[in-house]
N, C-alpha and C positions, 0 to 999 in steps of 0.2 A: 188622491195625492197630491198636493199643490206642486206647479213646476214641471209636471211630467210632459216631455217634448211631444209636439204635435197633437196634445189632445186640447189645445185652444179653439177658439171659434172667431168668424170674421163677422161683418154686419149683417149680412143675408144671405143665405144659399138660394134663394128665392125659386124654391121649388115649384110655386105653382103657376109659373110660367113656362116651364121646361115642355109641358104638353101643347103649349100655345104657340105653333110657328111665327103668327104674325107679331104677339107680343113679346117673343123671345127675340125677334128680328129687329122691332123697335128697341128694345134694352141696349142691344149692340151697337145700336146706332150712336148710343150716348158716350162718346169716347172710351170705348174699350181698350183694355190692357190685356197682355197676353204674355204668360209665361212659358218661355220655350224650354223643353226639356230634349235632351240628346243623350241617346242611348242610356237612359237611366239618369242622367246628370242633370241638375237644376242650374239655370243661369243665375248668378250672382252680378251685381254691381257694387263693388266695395263689399261691404257686408250686409246687404240687403238683397232682396230677389231681383232680377233684372227684368223689370215690366217692360214690353217693349208695344209701342203702337201698334194698332192692328193692320196697317199697311206697310210694317216694315218688311223691307225686301229679305232677311232672313227666315221669315216666315212662308216664304214661297216654298222653302223644302217641306211644309207639313201639308201641300195638296189640300187646302182649304178646309181640312179636318180641325175643328176648335172644339174643345171641351169647355162647356160652360161652367162655372164654378160659382157664380152668384155675383153679387156686388159688395165691394170694401171701398171705404173712404172714396165715395162718389164717382166710381169708376165699375162698371161691369168688369168682371174678372174671367179670363179664358186659360186653359193651358192647351199646348200645341207640340206634337212630337215632331222634331225635326231631324228625326235620325237617318234621313237619308242623305243627309251632308255627312261627306268623308274628307277629311283634311289629310293633306299628303303627309306620308312617312308615319301613320297609324300606327303606334304598338299595341296590337290586338292581345299581346300575353300581359301586359299590363293591366289592361281593361278588364281582363278574365279573373283578377287575383280578388279575394276576399274584400279587399277595400283598396281602391284606386286612389292614390293620394294625388295624382297628377292633374293640373288644371288644362282645359283645352279653350282655346280662344277661337273665334270667328274671325276672318278679316272684315267682316263689314260691321263689327262692333267696336266700340272705345275699349281701350286698352286695359280699362279695369273691371271689363265684362267677361268673364269665364265661367265655364261650365265645369262643376264640381260635383264630386259623391255628396250627396245630402246628408250621409252620416258623417261627414267630416265639418258640415256648416250647420248642422242642427241645433247646436246650442248659441249660435249667434243671431238665430233668427228670434224675432218677437212672436208670442204664442200666435197671434192671428197669421203672419206671415209661414210661420212654421206648419200650421194647420192647412194653409192654401198648398204649399209645396207639396205638404204628404198626399193631400187629395189628388192633386193634379198628377203625381207619379204614379198612385195607385191607380187612377182611372186610365193613364197612358198604358200601364201594364198590361191592364185587361184587354183593352181593344188592340193591342199589338198581339195577343195569344188568342183572341176569340173573333177573327176574322172571318169564320166560317160558321154555318149554321151546324149545331150539335144534333139537330133532328134530322135533316136532309143532307148537308154537306155543300150545301150552295153558298156562295159569297152572301155576308150579311152587311146592313147598312147602318150607319150611324143615324141614331134618331133620339128626340128628346135633350137635344143638346149634348149628348153625349152620355146620357144617363140609361140609354137602352140601344141594343143592337137589333134590327127587325130583320127577319129573312122575307126576300121578295118572293121567293119561290113557293115557300109553303107558310108563311105568314107566322111562325113561330117568333116569339120574343124573347129576348136575353137579355139579363139585367147583371151589372157589375158584382162580382162575387166578392167576398172577405173571408178568409179562412181565420178561425178562431183557434188560437193556441194559448195553453196554459204554460205559465212560467211561474216557478215556485223558488221560494227561499225556504229551504228546509233547514230546521235548527235541531241542535242537540244540545242542552246545556247552554253553555258559553261557546259554543261551535256553530257554525254553518256548513253547508254541502255544496261545493263548486265542482263544475265539470269542465271537462273540454273535450270539442270534438274534433275529428281528424281535418286538417286542411285550413284550420284557426291560423292566424298570426301567432308566431313563437311567444310562449307563456301565456296566452290570452284564456283566461277561464271565466266562466258566468254562472249563473244559477240555472238549474236544469229547466228544460221545458220540452214541450211537446204538442202536436196537434192535437185538438178535441174530434174524436172520431164519432162517426153517426150513432146516433141513439144513446150517447153518452153525457153526463153533466161534467161542468168542468171540474167539478170536486172529484169526480170519478177518474177524469182525466190525469189530477195531479197523483191520487193514489197508485195508477197505473203506472205512469211514465216513472216515476221514481223508482219503482218497483222493478220495471223492464229493464231502467238504464243502472242501477246499481244495487238491486237487491234488497233494499231497505223499506219496510213497510212505514207510513206514516199515517198520524191522528191528527184530529182536530184543523182541517182544513180550513182557513179563513181568507176570503177576497178581501183585496186592499186596495186595487185600483187598475185602470184599464190603460193603454196606448194603442192607437193606430201605428202600424208599423209598415210601411209600404216596400218592402223588400221581399218578396213582391207586393203581396196584398193581405197581409196578416193584422189581426187584432189581438193584441197581447194581453191576456187577462192574468194579473198578478195575485198570487196568493203567498200564504205563510202557512207552513206546516210542520208539525212536530214528529220528529223521527222516534220510533220505537226502539230502535237499535242502531250501532255506530259501523256494523261490519259491512264492507262495500264489496259487492261482487258485480265486476263490470260485463256489460254485453257487448255486443258488436258496435253499436252506436257511439260508444265514447270513448276517446283514447286514454283518457285519465278522469278521475272523481278523487277528491280529497275533503277531509274536514279542516277548517281554519277558525282559529280562535278569533275573539275580539281584538286582541292584541297584534295578532297576525294580519286582520283585516285593515287595521290602522295603518299597518305598513305596507299592504298592498295598495291602498286607496292614495298614499303619499308617494308611489311609484318607487319604492325602497326594497320592496321584497326581491329576493335574488331568483326565485323561479316563477312566480304568478303574477301576472298582469292584471287590473281590474277590467271590468266591463265598461264600455264606451260611455262616457260622461254623456247623458240625454238618453241613453238607453232604460227602461223601466227595470232592468237588473240593478242598475247603478242606484236607482233611488230605492229599489226595496232593501238594498245594503246598506245604504246610509241611513234609511229609517230603522233599521234593526240596530245600526251602531250608536243611535240616538236614543233608543230605549222607545221610540214611539210604537213600535210593534208591540210591545208587552200589554 
């Protein structure tokens, strides 16, 4: 599906040099640019990513841990987590919200440089920068939560430019994880099924979604999740498109499915679910519906709904 945010590519991931320390070091000497991330937020400079020179003092907060993303526009690209920096008067309650719209500025950066929630900026980035930001955020998330060996419990070390962690105690190797999620537009005649999870912003609804379990195909996950959450059986499950979603480390696999009935029986996971007609969804997408707000622009749920409205899923 054209235009899905985070699904772009950049010039070269350079996977062939990750295992070669000397080659990787030599590459990083060629004017490396670093994207700082702070507590899950990316640095923007205006409406583009805020790349810093490798020796910038703000990066001292990263304690020399740099994650290699590859090469783009004649520069090696890295990501670095500077979450050890804490500004005065930090509002922790705001940061814990589903979406934090506040912008955070570091005193050693220009006034147009600020750390923002990537979900609020994703539609402003070009495809390559969106993909770089999503990859950097996903890698930072993984390293932040996998500092200890799952085999023996000893502290692990960053290897292969950030694409592996190795345990010096038992020798185990650990690799970044991606959690597959099935997300599905369920339709019934002229209507689609949207649901709302507890804790979401007021009025926000989206297509149904759920993690794919071990030993399960994505199509089976679609049928199971819809049945569990709404009591509705579906058929004709068809794959549409995918989206990397680094909140924190998911891969969204988008599907369309046909409902066999329209009676909704909610379980404990959803606060509400409802059927909406094409006419309803036009109003929702225009921001004029009195009760329902559309999924965030850039999210694959938004793309699925727009594709359905345009008739391209038929």
